[in-house]
N, C-alpha and C positions, 0 to 999 in steps of 0.2 A: 682703067677705072675712071668712071665719070667724076667730074668735080662735085664736091659737096657744097651745098649752099648753107649760108648762115640764116638762122631765124631771127626776126627782130626781137628786141627785149620785150616789147608789148605782147607779141604772140606768146613768148615763153611764159610771161606772167599770167596771161589769160588762160593758157593751157594748163598751167600748174594749178590755178584756182579751180578750173573745171574738174580736174582729176582729184583734187582735194575734196570737192563737194561729192563726187561720185564714190569716194572711198568709204562712205557710210553705207552699210548694207541695205538699209531701208530705202535710201534715195536711189541707189543703183537698181533695186528691185522695182521701184516706181517707174524709173525710166524704161526698164525692160518691158514692163507691162504696158506703158503708154506707147512704146514703139509698135505695139500690136494694134493700137487704135485708141481713140478718145475714151475717157471714162470720167465719171463723177467721183467725188470723195467717197460717197457711200459704196459705189462699186469697188473702188480700190480698197476700202476697209474690209469689205467682204472677201476680196481676193487674198489680201494679206493677213486677215484675222487681226487687224489692228484697231485701235480706238481712233475716233474721228479727230480728236485734238492732236494726237501724235502724227497722223498721216497729213493733216492740214499743215502742221508745222514744217514737215519735210517738203511738202509741195511748195510752200512759201519760199523756202530756201532755193529750190529748183527754179522757181519762177523769177526770183530776184537775180539769180545767176544767168537767166536767159535760156535755160535748157528746156523749159516747158512754157506753154502759154495757157491762158485760161480765158473763158468767155462765159457770159451768163446765158442760160437757157431756161427761162421761167424762174423758178425758185432754186434751180441747181446751177452749180459752177462746173463747167466741163473742162477738163485738162487735156492737153495734147502736147506732143513733142514739137519743139520749135525747130522745124526742119531747116530754115535758113541758117540758124545758129550752128546746127550740127554740120551742115554742108560747109560752112565757113571754117569750122575747126578741122574737118576732114581734108579740105583743100590745102590746108597748111601742112598736113602730114603727107598727103599723096598728090603731088603736082602732076 
């Protein structure tokens, strides 16, 4: 059996926080939708049948955690998966 490695305390804390954020169904749903491509709040509201203030709140949490990014495109804010963040987390799981 190969030797098992120890994860750093920082990695464990960060991973636990990400998993906690994703434990909310709306946030998990948003991440799964954004994994399929960029979207505006309006598009995400239409897809989820949610209200703008609620969807924006959850996107803010995802952005603060680093799981999604946002950029301005005219009058719209476009959200996307933060690929480097996700790769960093995955690299910790799968070396």
